[in-house]
KEKE-3310 file (N, C-alpha, C; in steps of 0.2 Angstrom, whole numbers, plus 5000, padded with zeros to 4 digits):
npx = (4995:5011:5028:5043:5059:5075:5077:5080:5072:5058:5049:5045:5044:5033:5022:5022:5018:5007:5000:5000:4991:4989:4993:5008:5017:5031:5048:5062:5071:5077:5075:5064:5045:5030:5015:5007:4994:4988:4989:4981:4991:5008:5025:5039:5058:5065:5063:5047:5040:5030:5024:5017:5003:4996:4992:4982:4987:4994:5008:5018:5030:5033:5038:5052:5060:5070:5084:5093:5098:5107:5120:5126:5135:5131:5117:5116:5128:5119:5107:5116:5119:5123:5110:5099:5086:5093:5104:5097:5090:5103:5103:5092:5081:5074:5057:5045:5029:5015:5001:4983:4973:4957:4947:4949:4944:4944)
npy = (4086:4084:4083:4084:4080:4088:4098:4103:4110:4116:4108:4111:4127:4127:4122:4133:4143:4140:4141:4125:4120:4110:4094:4088:4074:4069:4064:4059:4061:4050:4039:4036:4039:4048:4042:4046:4048:4051:4063:4081:4092:4094:4097:4102:4102:4102:4104:4098:4084:4088:4077:4074:4077:4068:4063:4072:4080:4098:4105:4117:4135:4136:4148:4154:4150:4154:4149:4132:4130:4141:4152:4160:4170:4174:4176:4188:4194:4197:4206:4217:4221:4231:4229:4222:4212:4209:4200:4192:4186:4177:4168:4160:4146:4137:4130:4121:4116:4105:4103:4096:4096:4101:4096:4084:4075:4074)
npz = (5440:5430:5432:5423:5422:5427:5437:5453:5460:5453:5457:5469:5466:5458:5466:5477:5471:5466:5479:5485:5478:5468:5462:5462:5452:5450:5440:5435:5421:5409:5418:5424:5416:5412:5413:5398:5397:5409:5413:5415:5414:5409:5413:5408:5409:5398:5379:5376:5366:5347:5342:5356:5352:5348:5358:5362:5369:5369:5363:5373:5374:5391:5396:5409:5421:5437:5438:5447:5461:5468:5473:5488:5484:5470:5473:5481:5470:5457:5467:5468:5455:5441:5431:5437:5430:5420:5425:5431:5421:5415:5423:5419:5418:5404:5401:5395:5391:5393:5387:5391:5378:5377:5369:5369:5377:5393)
capx = (5000:5017:5035:5050:5068:5081:5077:5077:5067:5055:5037:5042:5042:5025:5018:5021:5017:4998:4997:4998:4983:4992:4995:5014:5020:5039:5050:5068:5073:5082:5075:5055:5043:5024:5010:5006:4988:4986:4989:4979:4996:5015:5032:5047:5063:5068:5057:5043:5036:5024:5020:5011:4996:4991:4989:4978:4990:4996:5013:5021:5035:5031:5042:5056:5061:5076:5090:5092:5106:5110:5124:5123:5139:5125:5111:5122:5130:5112:5104:5120:5122:5116:5106:5097:5082:5097:5107:5091:5089:5106:5102:5086:5080:5069:5054:5038:5022:5010:4991:4979:4966:4949:4942:4951:4937:4948)
capy = (4088:4077:4087:4077:4085:4088:4104:4099:4114:4116:4105:4116:4133:4125:4121:4137:4149:4138:4141:4120:4118:4104:4085:4086:4071:4069:4060:4061:4060:4044:4036:4034:4043:4049:4040:4054:4051:4052:4071:4087:4096:4092:4103:4100:4108:4103:4104:4092:4081:4090:4071:4072:4079:4064:4060:4074:4087:4102:4108:4128:4135:4139:4152:4151:4147:4154:4143:4130:4131:4148:4151:4168:4175:4174:4181:4195:4198:4199:4213:4222:4220:4238:4226:4213:4207:4205:4196:4184:4181:4174:4161:4158:4140:4137:4125:4118:4114:4102:4103:4091:4098:4101:4093:4076:4072:4075)
capz = (5433:5429:5430:5421:5422:5432:5441:5459:5465:5450:5459:5474:5465:5456:5473:5480:5465:5467:5486:5486:5475:5462:5462:5456:5451:5447:5434:5432:5415:5408:5423:5424:5411:5415:5407:5395:5394:5416:5417:5410:5411:5410:5413:5407:5409:5392:5375:5374:5359:5348:5346:5361:5349:5345:5363:5367:5373:5366:5369:5371:5380:5397:5400:5411:5429:5439:5438:5454:5465:5469:5479:5491:5480:5465:5475:5482:5464:5456:5469:5465:5447:5437:5428:5440:5426:5416:5429:5432:5414:5413:5426:5420:5412:5400:5401:5392:5395:5388:5391:5388:5375:5381:5366:5366:5379:5397)
cpx = (5005:5024:5041:5056:5070:5081:5074:5073:5060:5049:5039:5040:5035:5020:5017:5017:5007:4996:4996:4989:4986:4994:5002:5019:5026:5042:5056:5068:5077:5079:5067:5052:5035:5022:5007:4999:4984:4985:4987:4988:5003:5022:5036:5052:5068:5064:5053:5042:5032:5019:5015:5005:4991:4989:4984:4979:4994:5003:5014:5023:5032:5033:5048:5058:5070:5080:5091:5097:5109:5114:5123:5128:5133:5121:5113:5125:5123:5109:5108:5121:5117:5111:5101:5092:5089:5102:5103:5091:5093:5107:5096:5084:5071:5064:5047:5034:5018:5004:4986:4974:4959:4944:4945:4945:4939:4946)
cpy = (4083:4086:4083:4083:4082:4092:4100:4103:4117:4114:4110:4123:4132:4128:4127:4144:4144:4137:4131:4118:4111:4099:4086:4078:4071:4063:4062:4058:4054:4039:4034:4042:4044:4044:4045:4055:4052:4061:4076:4090:4091:4098:4100:4103:4108:4103:4096:4092:4085:4084:4069:4075:4074:4062:4065:4079:4091:4105:4116:4127:4139:4145:4150:4154:4150:4149:4139:4131:4135:4149:4158:4172:4179:4178:4187:4198:4202:4205:4218:4225:4227:4235:4220:4209:4205:4201:4191:4181:4176:4168:4157:4150:4140:4132:4124:4115:4110:4101:4099:4096:4098:4096:4085:4073:4070:4080)
cpz = (5436:5428:5428:5421:5427:5437:5448:5463:5459:5452:5465:5473:5462:5461:5477:5477:5465:5473:5487:5483:5471:5466:5460:5458:5448:5443:5433:5424:5414:5415:5422:5418:5414:5411:5405:5398:5402:5417:5412:5412:5413:5409:5412:5406:5402:5386:5374:5367:5355:5345:5350:5361:5349:5353:5367:5369:5370:5370:5368:5374:5385:5400:5402:5417:5431:5439:5445:5458:5466:5476:5483:5488:5475:5467:5477:5475:5460:5458:5467:5459:5444:5436:5431:5436:5423:5419:5430:5425:5412:5416:5425:5415:5408:5402:5398:5394:5390:5392:5389:5385:5376:5375:5364:5374:5387:5401)
residu = (MET:ALA:GLN:ILE:GLY:ASP:SER:THR:HIS:LEU:GLU:SER:LYS:LEU:ARG:MET:THR:THR:GLY:GLY:ARG:LEU:ARG:ILE:ASP:SER:PHE:ARG:ARG:GLY:ILE:SER:GLU:PRO:VAL:TRP:THR:ASP:ASP:ASP:ALA:ILE:VAL:SER:ASP:GLU:PRO:LEU:LEU:ALA:SER:LEU:ALA:ALA:LEU:GLY:LEU:ARG:THR:GLU:PRO:GLY:GLY:GLU:SER:PRO:GLY:ASP:ALA:TRP:THR:LEU:ASP:GLU:ILE:VAL:GLY:MET:VAL:HIS:ALA:ALA:GLU:SER:ALA:ALA:ALA:LEU:ALA:LYS:ARG:SER:SER:PRO:PHE:ASP:LEU:ALA:LEU:ARG:ASP:SER:ALA:SER:GLY:ARG)
# end
């Protein structure tokens, strides 16, 4: 899997969620970019191009991830907020997925 973007914690969140079963290569936007045919899955903190379909990848919204770099005051504020889910949603960052289409032969 490739992870593209500026999120400093997305890679560690993905590893933790999957129990460390993923090999994740990180790429910083504007500095480096993956070889689009090397990975079966790509996660990005910005929208991915629909043109990846020509490479056998289908793109879809992947949901949201809690934002990076929470301060202690922000965590305490969210825990004590009347609507904790709404407070968390305000800090969430959307991400996109590109998944290799099984019909592409990979």
